[in-house]
HTML snippet that shows the backbone in 3Dmol.js (N, CA, C, O; Angstrom):
<script src="https://3Dmol.org/build/3Dmol-min.js"></script>
<div id="view" style="width:600px;height:400px;position:relative"></div>
<script>
const pdb = `
ATOM      1  N   MET A   1     136.231 139.396 101.984  1.00  0.00           N
ATOM      2  CA  MET A   1     136.890 139.126 103.244  1.00  0.00           C
ATOM      3  C   MET A   1     137.664 137.830 103.106  1.00  0.00           C
ATOM      4  O   MET A   1     137.117 136.819 102.666  1.00  0.00           O
ATOM      5  N   SER A   2     138.901 137.853 103.469  1.00  0.00           N
ATOM      6  CA  SER A   2     139.678 136.622 103.422  1.00  0.00           C
ATOM      7  C   SER A   2     139.507 135.872 104.730  1.00  0.00           C
ATOM      8  O   SER A   2     139.244 136.469 105.774  1.00  0.00           O
ATOM      9  N   THR A   3     139.661 134.555 104.661  1.00  0.00           N
ATOM     10  CA  THR A   3     139.498 133.750 105.859  1.00  0.00           C
ATOM     11  C   THR A   3     140.773 132.984 106.136  1.00  0.00           C
ATOM     12  O   THR A   3     141.471 132.550 105.220  1.00  0.00           O
ATOM     13  N   GLY A   4     141.065 132.828 107.420  1.00  0.00           N
ATOM     14  CA  GLY A   4     142.241 132.068 107.814  1.00  0.00           C
ATOM     15  C   GLY A   4     141.917 130.597 107.944  1.00  0.00           C
ATOM     16  O   GLY A   4     140.804 130.165 107.644  1.00  0.00           O
ATOM     17  N   GLU A   5     142.891 129.837 108.390  1.00  0.00           N
ATOM     18  CA  GLU A   5     142.734 128.384 108.520  1.00  0.00           C
ATOM     19  C   GLU A   5     141.566 128.021 109.432  1.00  0.00           C
ATOM     20  O   GLU A   5     140.856 127.052 109.162  1.00  0.00           O
ATOM     21  N   HIS A   6     141.357 128.771 110.491  1.00  0.00           N
ATOM     22  CA  HIS A   6     140.307 128.451 111.460  1.00  0.00           C
ATOM     23  C   HIS A   6     139.119 129.393 111.352  1.00  0.00           C
ATOM     24  O   HIS A   6     138.285 129.424 112.257  1.00  0.00           O
ATOM     25  N   GLY A   7     139.018 130.154 110.287  1.00  0.00           N
ATOM     26  CA  GLY A   7     137.909 131.078 110.133  1.00  0.00           C
ATOM     27  C   GLY A   7     138.271 132.443 110.670  1.00  0.00           C
ATOM     28  O   GLY A   7     139.310 132.626 111.304  1.00  0.00           O
ATOM     29  N   THR A   8     137.405 133.389 110.407  1.00  0.00           N
ATOM     30  CA  THR A   8     137.631 134.733 110.902  1.00  0.00           C
ATOM     31  C   THR A   8     136.361 135.264 111.514  1.00  0.00           C
ATOM     32  O   THR A   8     135.261 134.822 111.182  1.00  0.00           O
ATOM     33  N   GLY A   9     136.518 136.194 112.391  1.00  0.00           N
ATOM     34  CA  GLY A   9     135.377 136.872 112.985  1.00  0.00           C
ATOM     35  C   GLY A   9     135.506 138.350 112.734  1.00  0.00           C
ATOM     36  O   GLY A   9     136.591 138.916 112.870  1.00  0.00           O
ATOM     37  N   ARG A  10     134.431 138.969 112.376  1.00  0.00           N
ATOM     38  CA  ARG A  10     134.446 140.406 112.144  1.00  0.00           C
ATOM     39  C   ARG A  10     133.598 141.042 113.230  1.00  0.00           C
ATOM     40  O   ARG A  10     132.434 140.685 113.409  1.00  0.00           O
ATOM     41  N   VAL A  11     134.177 141.972 113.942  1.00  0.00           N
ATOM     42  CA  VAL A  11     133.488 142.646 115.018  1.00  0.00           C
ATOM     43  C   VAL A  11     132.872 143.917 114.458  1.00  0.00           C
ATOM     44  O   VAL A  11     133.331 144.419 113.432  1.00  0.00           O
ATOM     45  N   GLY A  12     131.852 144.443 115.102  1.00  0.00           N
ATOM     46  CA  GLY A  12     131.131 145.616 114.630  1.00  0.00           C
ATOM     47  C   GLY A  12     132.020 146.775 114.214  1.00  0.00           C
ATOM     48  O   GLY A  12     131.616 147.579 113.374  1.00  0.00           O
ATOM     49  N   ASN A  13     133.211 146.886 114.770  1.00  0.00           N
ATOM     50  CA  ASN A  13     134.102 147.980 114.404  1.00  0.00           C
ATOM     51  C   ASN A  13     134.907 147.665 113.150  1.00  0.00           C
ATOM     52  O   ASN A  13     135.771 148.451 112.761  1.00  0.00           O
ATOM     53  N   GLY A  14     134.640 146.528 112.510  1.00  0.00           N
ATOM     54  CA  GLY A  14     135.316 146.177 111.266  1.00  0.00           C
ATOM     55  C   GLY A  14     136.560 145.338 111.451  1.00  0.00           C
ATOM     56  O   GLY A  14     137.125 144.864 110.466  1.00  0.00           O
ATOM     57  N   SER A  15     137.015 145.135 112.697  1.00  0.00           N
ATOM     58  CA  SER A  15     138.223 144.341 112.892  1.00  0.00           C
ATOM     59  C   SER A  15     137.930 142.863 112.662  1.00  0.00           C
ATOM     60  O   SER A  15     136.801 142.404 112.832  1.00  0.00           O
ATOM     61  N   VAL A  16     138.959 142.135 112.278  1.00  0.00           N
ATOM     62  CA  VAL A  16     138.822 140.705 112.007  1.00  0.00           C
ATOM     63  C   VAL A  16     139.724 139.950 112.970  1.00  0.00           C
ATOM     64  O   VAL A  16     140.910 140.258 113.098  1.00  0.00           O
ATOM     65  N   ASP A  17     139.156 138.964 113.644  1.00  0.00           N
ATOM     66  CA  ASP A  17     139.906 138.162 114.601  1.00  0.00           C
ATOM     67  C   ASP A  17     139.918 136.713 114.146  1.00  0.00           C
ATOM     68  O   ASP A  17     138.918 136.218 113.627  1.00  0.00           O
ATOM     69  N   THR A  18     141.052 136.020 114.338  1.00  0.00           N
ATOM     70  CA  THR A  18     141.114 134.600 114.033  1.00  0.00           C
ATOM     71  C   THR A  18     140.483 133.836 115.187  1.00  0.00           C
ATOM     72  O   THR A  18     140.774 134.097 116.354  1.00  0.00           O
ATOM     73  N   LEU A  19     139.617 132.892 114.847  1.00  0.00           N
ATOM     74  CA  LEU A  19     138.883 132.136 115.846  1.00  0.00           C
ATOM     75  C   LEU A  19     139.021 130.650 115.586  1.00  0.00           C
ATOM     76  O   LEU A  19     139.231 130.231 114.448  1.00  0.00           O
ATOM     77  N   GLU A  20     138.903 129.848 116.638  1.00  0.00           N
ATOM     78  CA  GLU A  20     138.880 128.401 116.489  1.00  0.00           C
ATOM     79  C   GLU A  20     137.526 127.994 115.912  1.00  0.00           C
ATOM     80  O   GLU A  20     136.540 128.710 116.089  1.00  0.00           O
ATOM     81  N   PRO A  21     137.467 126.852 115.225  1.00  0.00           N
ATOM     82  CA  PRO A  21     136.179 126.395 114.687  1.00  0.00           C
ATOM     83  C   PRO A  21     135.132 126.263 115.795  1.00  0.00           C
ATOM     84  O   PRO A  21     135.408 125.719 116.865  1.00  0.00           O
ATOM     85  N   GLN A  22     133.940 126.765 115.525  1.00  0.00           N
ATOM     86  CA  GLN A  22     132.859 126.714 116.491  1.00  0.00           C
ATOM     87  C   GLN A  22     131.625 126.031 115.923  1.00  0.00           C
ATOM     88  O   GLN A  22     130.772 125.572 116.682  1.00  0.00           O
ATOM     89  N   LEU A  23     131.518 125.958 114.623  1.00  0.00           N
ATOM     90  CA  LEU A  23     130.331 125.412 113.985  1.00  0.00           C
ATOM     91  C   LEU A  23     130.540 123.938 113.648  1.00  0.00           C
ATOM     92  O   LEU A  23     131.624 123.530 113.229  1.00  0.00           O
ATOM     93  N   THR A  24     129.489 123.151 113.837  1.00  0.00           N
ATOM     94  CA  THR A  24     129.566 121.717 113.560  1.00  0.00           C
ATOM     95  C   THR A  24     128.553 121.350 112.478  1.00  0.00           C
ATOM     96  O   THR A  24     127.795 122.202 112.015  1.00  0.00           O
ATOM     97  N   ALA A  25     128.544 120.100 112.086  1.00  0.00           N
ATOM     98  CA  ALA A  25     127.595 119.619 111.075  1.00  0.00           C
ATOM     99  C   ALA A  25     126.153 119.751 111.552  1.00  0.00           C
ATOM    100  O   ALA A  25     125.231 119.737 110.737  1.00  0.00           O
ATOM    101  N   ALA A  26     125.949 119.877 112.844  1.00  0.00           N
ATOM    102  CA  ALA A  26     124.596 120.043 113.392  1.00  0.00           C
ATOM    103  C   ALA A  26     124.071 121.465 113.193  1.00  0.00           C
ATOM    104  O   ALA A  26     122.863 121.691 113.264  1.00  0.00           O
ATOM    105  N   ASP A  27     124.960 122.417 112.945  1.00  0.00           N
ATOM    106  CA  ASP A  27     124.547 123.802 112.704  1.00  0.00           C
ATOM    107  C   ASP A  27     124.115 123.942 111.251  1.00  0.00           C
ATOM    108  O   ASP A  27     124.874 123.624 110.335  1.00  0.00           O
ATOM    109  N   ARG A  28     122.887 124.420 111.047  1.00  0.00           N
ATOM    110  CA  ARG A  28     122.309 124.467 109.706  1.00  0.00           C
ATOM    111  C   ARG A  28     122.003 125.891 109.286  1.00  0.00           C
ATOM    112  O   ARG A  28     121.691 126.743 110.119  1.00  0.00           O
ATOM    113  N   CYS A  29     122.095 126.143 107.991  1.00  0.00           N
ATOM    114  CA  CYS A  29     121.818 127.447 107.394  1.00  0.00           C
ATOM    115  C   CYS A  29     120.351 127.818 107.616  1.00  0.00           C
ATOM    116  O   CYS A  29     119.458 127.007 107.371  1.00  0.00           O
ATOM    117  N   ASP A  30     120.110 129.031 108.075  1.00  0.00           N
ATOM    118  CA  ASP A  30     118.746 129.509 108.290  1.00  0.00           C
ATOM    119  C   ASP A  30     117.997 129.729 106.979  1.00  0.00           C
ATOM    120  O   ASP A  30     116.769 129.818 106.982  1.00  0.00           O
ATOM    121  N   SER A  31     118.711 129.818 105.867  1.00  0.00           N
ATOM    122  CA  SER A  31     118.053 130.045 104.576  1.00  0.00           C
ATOM    123  C   SER A  31     117.701 128.755 103.850  1.00  0.00           C
ATOM    124  O   SER A  31     116.616 128.639 103.279  1.00  0.00           O
ATOM    125  N   CYS A  32     118.621 127.775 103.869  1.00  0.00           N
ATOM    126  CA  CYS A  32     118.393 126.589 103.032  1.00  0.00           C
ATOM    127  C   CYS A  32     118.559 125.257 103.755  1.00  0.00           C
ATOM    128  O   CYS A  32     118.209 124.215 103.201  1.00  0.00           O
ATOM    129  N   GLY A  33     119.078 125.266 104.967  1.00  0.00           N
ATOM    130  CA  GLY A  33     119.244 124.028 105.720  1.00  0.00           C
ATOM    131  C   GLY A  33     120.562 123.307 105.488  1.00  0.00           C
ATOM    132  O   GLY A  33     120.796 122.261 106.092  1.00  0.00           O
ATOM    133  N   ALA A  34     121.432 123.833 104.631  1.00  0.00           N
ATOM    134  CA  ALA A  34     122.752 123.228 104.412  1.00  0.00           C
ATOM    135  C   ALA A  34     123.617 123.461 105.648  1.00  0.00           C
ATOM    136  O   ALA A  34     123.241 124.233 106.530  1.00  0.00           O
ATOM    137  N   GLN A  35     124.770 122.800 105.718  1.00  0.00           N
ATOM    138  CA  GLN A  35     125.667 122.997 106.854  1.00  0.00           C
ATOM    139  C   GLN A  35     126.085 124.457 106.942  1.00  0.00           C
ATOM    140  O   GLN A  35     126.463 125.066 105.942  1.00  0.00           O
ATOM    141  N   ALA A  36     126.014 125.006 108.133  1.00  0.00           N
ATOM    142  CA  ALA A  36     126.382 126.404 108.354  1.00  0.00           C
ATOM    143  C   ALA A  36     127.887 126.537 108.565  1.00  0.00           C
ATOM    144  O   ALA A  36     128.499 125.768 109.306  1.00  0.00           O
ATOM    145  N   TYR A  37     128.457 127.514 107.907  1.00  0.00           N
ATOM    146  CA  TYR A  37     129.868 127.851 108.077  1.00  0.00           C
ATOM    147  C   TYR A  37     130.036 129.293 108.535  1.00  0.00           C
ATOM    148  O   TYR A  37     131.157 129.731 108.792  1.00  0.00           O
ATOM    149  N   ILE A  38     128.938 130.035 108.639  1.00  0.00           N
ATOM    150  CA  ILE A  38     128.997 131.445 109.020  1.00  0.00           C
ATOM    151  C   ILE A  38     127.973 131.711 110.113  1.00  0.00           C
ATOM    152  O   ILE A  38     126.802 131.355 109.982  1.00  0.00           O
ATOM    153  N   ARG A  39     128.426 132.342 111.196  1.00  0.00           N
ATOM    154  CA  ARG A  39     127.538 132.765 112.290  1.00  0.00           C
ATOM    155  C   ARG A  39     127.605 134.286 112.368  1.00  0.00           C
ATOM    156  O   ARG A  39     128.684 134.871 112.470  1.00  0.00           O
ATOM    157  N   VAL A  40     126.440 134.910 112.320  1.00  0.00           N
ATOM    158  CA  VAL A  40     126.341 136.361 112.412  1.00  0.00           C
ATOM    159  C   VAL A  40     125.518 136.687 113.659  1.00  0.00           C
ATOM    160  O   VAL A  40     124.398 136.200 113.818  1.00  0.00           O
ATOM    161  N   VAL A  41     126.078 137.505 114.531  1.00  0.00           N
ATOM    162  CA  VAL A  41     125.353 137.935 115.718  1.00  0.00           C
ATOM    163  C   VAL A  41     124.850 139.350 115.468  1.00  0.00           C
ATOM    164  O   VAL A  41     125.622 140.257 115.158  1.00  0.00           O
ATOM    165  N   VAL A  42     123.540 139.518 115.609  1.00  0.00           N
ATOM    166  CA  VAL A  42     122.893 140.822 115.472  1.00  0.00           C
ATOM    167  C   VAL A  42     122.182 141.124 116.793  1.00  0.00           C
ATOM    168  O   VAL A  42     122.149 140.283 117.692  1.00  0.00           O
ATOM    169  N   LYS A  43     121.625 142.303 116.905  1.00  0.00           N
ATOM    170  CA  LYS A  43     120.993 142.734 118.159  1.00  0.00           C
ATOM    171  C   LYS A  43     119.938 141.740 118.645  1.00  0.00           C
ATOM    172  O   LYS A  43     119.834 141.490 119.846  1.00  0.00           O
ATOM    173  N   SER A  44     119.158 141.172 117.728  1.00  0.00           N
ATOM    174  CA  SER A  44     118.051 140.302 118.115  1.00  0.00           C
ATOM    175  C   SER A  44     118.447 138.834 118.289  1.00  0.00           C
ATOM    176  O   SER A  44     117.600 138.019 118.654  1.00  0.00           O
ATOM    177  N   GLY A  45     119.709 138.474 118.037  1.00  0.00           N
ATOM    178  CA  GLY A  45     120.142 137.088 118.195  1.00  0.00           C
ATOM    179  C   GLY A  45     121.218 136.729 117.194  1.00  0.00           C
ATOM    180  O   GLY A  45     122.004 137.577 116.775  1.00  0.00           O
ATOM    181  N   GLU A  46     121.245 135.445 116.811  1.00  0.00           N
ATOM    182  CA  GLU A  46     122.257 135.006 115.863  1.00  0.00           C
ATOM    183  C   GLU A  46     121.615 134.372 114.640  1.00  0.00           C
ATOM    184  O   GLU A  46     120.517 133.820 114.706  1.00  0.00           O
ATOM    185  N   LEU A  47     122.322 134.464 113.533  1.00  0.00           N
ATOM    186  CA  LEU A  47     121.907 133.869 112.274  1.00  0.00           C
ATOM    187  C   LEU A  47     123.009 132.937 111.811  1.00  0.00           C
ATOM    188  O   LEU A  47     124.191 133.246 111.965  1.00  0.00           O
ATOM    189  N   LEU A  48     122.632 131.799 111.244  1.00  0.00           N
ATOM    190  CA  LEU A  48     123.596 130.849 110.703  1.00  0.00           C
ATOM    191  C   LEU A  48     123.373 130.742 109.199  1.00  0.00           C
ATOM    192  O   LEU A  48     122.235 130.697 108.731  1.00  0.00           O
ATOM    193  N   PHE A  49     124.470 130.702 108.450  1.00  0.00           N
ATOM    194  CA  PHE A  49     124.377 130.619 107.002  1.00  0.00           C
ATOM    195  C   PHE A  49     125.407 129.645 106.439  1.00  0.00           C
ATOM    196  O   PHE A  49     126.495 129.481 106.989  1.00  0.00           O
ATOM    197  N   CYS A  50     125.042 129.008 105.338  1.00  0.00           N
ATOM    198  CA  CYS A  50     126.023 128.262 104.545  1.00  0.00           C
ATOM    199  C   CYS A  50     126.930 129.310 103.886  1.00  0.00           C
ATOM    200  O   CYS A  50     126.649 130.506 103.959  1.00  0.00           O
ATOM    201  N   ALA A  51     127.998 128.870 103.255  1.00  0.00           N
ATOM    202  CA  ALA A  51     128.925 129.813 102.621  1.00  0.00           C
ATOM    203  C   ALA A  51     128.219 130.646 101.549  1.00  0.00           C
ATOM    204  O   ALA A  51     128.462 131.847 101.433  1.00  0.00           O
ATOM    205  N   HIS A  52     127.346 130.007 100.769  1.00  0.00           N
ATOM    206  CA  HIS A  52     126.638 130.704  99.686  1.00  0.00           C
ATOM    207  C   HIS A  52     125.758 131.838 100.227  1.00  0.00           C
ATOM    208  O   HIS A  52     125.866 132.979  99.776  1.00  0.00           O
ATOM    209  N   HIS A  53     124.900 131.525 101.182  1.00  0.00           N
ATOM    210  CA  HIS A  53     123.987 132.538 101.698  1.00  0.00           C
ATOM    211  C   HIS A  53     124.705 133.572 102.563  1.00  0.00           C
ATOM    212  O   HIS A  53     124.288 134.730 102.605  1.00  0.00           O
ATOM    213  N   GLY A  54     125.762 133.183 103.245  1.00  0.00           N
ATOM    214  CA  GLY A  54     126.552 134.153 104.005  1.00  0.00           C
ATOM    215  C   GLY A  54     127.130 135.215 103.091  1.00  0.00           C
ATOM    216  O   GLY A  54     127.085 136.406 103.399  1.00  0.00           O
ATOM    217  N   LYS A  55     127.668 134.782 101.977  1.00  0.00           N
ATOM    218  CA  LYS A  55     128.229 135.734 101.005  1.00  0.00           C
ATOM    219  C   LYS A  55     127.118 136.588 100.398  1.00  0.00           C
ATOM    220  O   LYS A  55     127.296 137.786 100.179  1.00  0.00           O
ATOM    221  N   LYS A  56     125.972 135.962 100.128  1.00  0.00           N
ATOM    222  CA  LYS A  56     124.847 136.673  99.520  1.00  0.00           C
ATOM    223  C   LYS A  56     124.351 137.815 100.414  1.00  0.00           C
ATOM    224  O   LYS A  56     124.032 138.894  99.915  1.00  0.00           O
ATOM    225  N   TYR A  57     124.284 137.586 101.728  1.00  0.00           N
ATOM    226  CA  TYR A  57     123.726 138.573 102.646  1.00  0.00           C
ATOM    227  C   TYR A  57     124.773 139.401 103.385  1.00  0.00           C
ATOM    228  O   TYR A  57     124.416 140.262 104.189  1.00  0.00           O
ATOM    229  N   GLN A  58     126.048 139.159 103.132  1.00  0.00           N
ATOM    230  CA  GLN A  58     127.118 139.832 103.877  1.00  0.00           C
ATOM    231  C   GLN A  58     127.046 141.353 103.790  1.00  0.00           C
ATOM    232  O   GLN A  58     127.194 142.036 104.804  1.00  0.00           O
ATOM    233  N   GLU A  59     126.824 141.880 102.618  1.00  0.00           N
ATOM    234  CA  GLU A  59     126.805 143.335 102.466  1.00  0.00           C
ATOM    235  C   GLU A  59     125.669 143.964 103.289  1.00  0.00           C
ATOM    236  O   GLU A  59     125.880 144.973 103.962  1.00  0.00           O
ATOM    237  N   LYS A  60     124.485 143.379 103.237  1.00  0.00           N
ATOM    238  CA  LYS A  60     123.337 143.917 103.983  1.00  0.00           C
ATOM    239  C   LYS A  60     123.527 143.768 105.486  1.00  0.00           C
ATOM    240  O   LYS A  60     123.221 144.687 106.245  1.00  0.00           O
ATOM    241  N   LEU A  61     124.032 142.613 105.921  1.00  0.00           N
ATOM    242  CA  LEU A  61     124.139 142.342 107.346  1.00  0.00           C
ATOM    243  C   LEU A  61     125.331 143.018 108.013  1.00  0.00           C
ATOM    244  O   LEU A  61     125.303 143.268 109.218  1.00  0.00           O
ATOM    245  N   SER A  62     126.370 143.313 107.253  1.00  0.00           N
ATOM    246  CA  SER A  62     127.577 143.870 107.872  1.00  0.00           C
ATOM    247  C   SER A  62     127.306 145.202 108.577  1.00  0.00           C
ATOM    248  O   SER A  62     128.019 145.562 109.513  1.00  0.00           O
ATOM    249  N   ALA A  63     126.290 145.927 108.137  1.00  0.00           N
ATOM    250  CA  ALA A  63     125.970 147.212 108.757  1.00  0.00           C
ATOM    251  C   ALA A  63     125.365 147.042 110.151  1.00  0.00           C
ATOM    252  O   ALA A  63     125.473 147.943 110.984  1.00  0.00           O
ATOM    253  N   ILE A  64     124.724 145.891 110.415  1.00  0.00           N
ATOM    254  CA  ILE A  64     124.059 145.696 111.707  1.00  0.00           C
ATOM    255  C   ILE A  64     124.672 144.575 112.539  1.00  0.00           C
ATOM    256  O   ILE A  64     124.246 144.343 113.670  1.00  0.00           O
ATOM    257  N   ALA A  65     125.662 143.881 111.996  1.00  0.00           N
ATOM    258  CA  ALA A  65     126.260 142.739 112.693  1.00  0.00           C
ATOM    259  C   ALA A  65     127.138 143.190 113.854  1.00  0.00           C
ATOM    260  O   ALA A  65     127.955 144.101 113.717  1.00  0.00           O
ATOM    261  N   HIS A  66     126.954 142.538 114.994  1.00  0.00           N
ATOM    262  CA  HIS A  66     127.835 142.769 116.142  1.00  0.00           C
ATOM    263  C   HIS A  66     129.104 141.940 115.971  1.00  0.00           C
ATOM    264  O   HIS A  66     130.186 142.360 116.382  1.00  0.00           O
ATOM    265  N   SER A  67     128.967 140.758 115.362  1.00  0.00           N
ATOM    266  CA  SER A  67     130.134 139.932 115.046  1.00  0.00           C
ATOM    267  C   SER A  67     129.822 139.076 113.830  1.00  0.00           C
ATOM    268  O   SER A  67     128.664 138.784 113.529  1.00  0.00           O
ATOM    269  N   TRP A  68     130.887 138.681 113.139  1.00  0.00           N
ATOM    270  CA  TRP A  68     130.788 137.866 111.925  1.00  0.00           C
ATOM    271  C   TRP A  68     131.844 136.774 112.034  1.00  0.00           C
ATOM    272  O   TRP A  68     133.040 137.057 111.966  1.00  0.00           O
ATOM    273  N   HIS A  69     131.413 135.543 112.200  1.00  0.00           N
ATOM    274  CA  HIS A  69     132.326 134.413 112.345  1.00  0.00           C
ATOM    275  C   HIS A  69     132.215 133.568 111.080  1.00  0.00           C
ATOM    276  O   HIS A  69     131.147 133.032 110.787  1.00  0.00           O
ATOM    277  N   ASP A  70     133.302 133.445 110.333  1.00  0.00           N
ATOM    278  CA  ASP A  70     133.287 132.769 109.030  1.00  0.00           C
ATOM    279  C   ASP A  70     134.274 131.609 109.026  1.00  0.00           C
ATOM    280  O   ASP A  70     135.483 131.809 109.141  1.00  0.00           O
ATOM    281  N   GLU A  71     133.750 130.400 108.894  1.00  0.00           N
ATOM    282  CA  GLU A  71     134.585 129.198 108.807  1.00  0.00           C
ATOM    283  C   GLU A  71     134.520 128.586 107.409  1.00  0.00           C
ATOM    284  O   GLU A  71     134.831 127.406 107.242  1.00  0.00           O
ATOM    285  N   SER A  72     134.126 129.357 106.412  1.00  0.00           N
ATOM    286  CA  SER A  72     133.962 128.802 105.066  1.00  0.00           C
ATOM    287  C   SER A  72     135.282 128.319 104.463  1.00  0.00           C
ATOM    288  O   SER A  72     135.269 127.548 103.504  1.00  0.00           O
ATOM    289  N   SER A  73     136.406 128.752 105.001  1.00  0.00           N
ATOM    290  CA  SER A  73     137.695 128.246 104.504  1.00  0.00           C
ATOM    291  C   SER A  73     137.841 126.758 104.767  1.00  0.00           C
ATOM    292  O   SER A  73     138.639 126.089 104.110  1.00  0.00           O
ATOM    293  N   ARG A  74     137.076 126.226 105.724  1.00  0.00           N
ATOM    294  CA  ARG A  74     137.112 124.782 105.992  1.00  0.00           C
ATOM    295  C   ARG A  74     136.648 123.985 104.787  1.00  0.00           C
ATOM    296  O   ARG A  74     137.022 122.821 104.640  1.00  0.00           O
ATOM    297  N   LEU A  75     135.850 124.580 103.929  1.00  0.00           N
ATOM    298  CA  LEU A  75     135.390 123.884 102.727  1.00  0.00           C
ATOM    299  C   LEU A  75     136.568 123.500 101.824  1.00  0.00           C
ATOM    300  O   LEU A  75     136.537 122.465 101.158  1.00  0.00           O
ATOM    301  N   LEU A  76     137.593 124.336 101.810  1.00  0.00           N
ATOM    302  CA  LEU A  76     138.771 124.074 100.987  1.00  0.00           C
ATOM    303  C   LEU A  76     139.684 123.030 101.616  1.00  0.00           C
ATOM    304  O   LEU A  76     140.456 122.376 100.916  1.00  0.00           O
ATOM    305  N   ASN A  77     139.598 122.871 102.939  1.00  0.00           N
ATOM    306  CA  ASN A  77     140.467 121.959 103.667  1.00  0.00           C
ATOM    307  C   ASN A  77     139.801 120.617 103.957  1.00  0.00           C
ATOM    308  O   ASN A  77     140.444 119.724 104.507  1.00  0.00           O
ATOM    309  N   ASP A  78     138.530 120.456 103.600  1.00  0.00           N
ATOM    310  CA  ASP A  78     137.782 119.242 103.914  1.00  0.00           C
ATOM    311  C   ASP A  78     138.320 118.058 103.100  1.00  0.00           C
ATOM    312  O   ASP A  78     138.286 118.102 101.870  1.00  0.00           O
ATOM    313  N   PRO A  79     138.819 116.992 103.765  1.00  0.00           N
ATOM    314  CA  PRO A  79     139.433 115.870 103.054  1.00  0.00           C
ATOM    315  C   PRO A  79     138.431 114.952 102.323  1.00  0.00           C
ATOM    316  O   PRO A  79     138.834 114.020 101.627  1.00  0.00           O
ATOM    317  N   ARG A  80     137.128 115.223 102.487  1.00  0.00           N
ATOM    318  CA  ARG A  80     136.151 114.343 101.827  1.00  0.00           C
ATOM    319  C   ARG A  80     136.298 114.481 100.385  1.00  0.00           C
ATOM    320  O   ARG A  80     135.578 113.832  99.626  1.00  0.00           O
TER     321      ARG A  80
END
`;
const viewer = $3Dmol.createViewer("view");
viewer.addModel(pdb, "pdb");
viewer.setStyle({}, {cartoon: {color: "spectrum"}});
viewer.zoomTo();
viewer.render();
</script>
């Protein structure tokens, strides 16, 4: 999945929408605690992932995700 300047969101029907940044440094990956760049909404709630774990679980979660918000492109634009 390619990401735009402000991230992308994938809706359950497979469409991708451009979204403004929503995740901050306070949002942490549910797998490892790193900064979250991906938010996945599923029936039971939401999951936050770093870019690594989001990519790792994307194939499994895409079948049940109601939405997929990916801001991992910000990693390439980060001036640090």
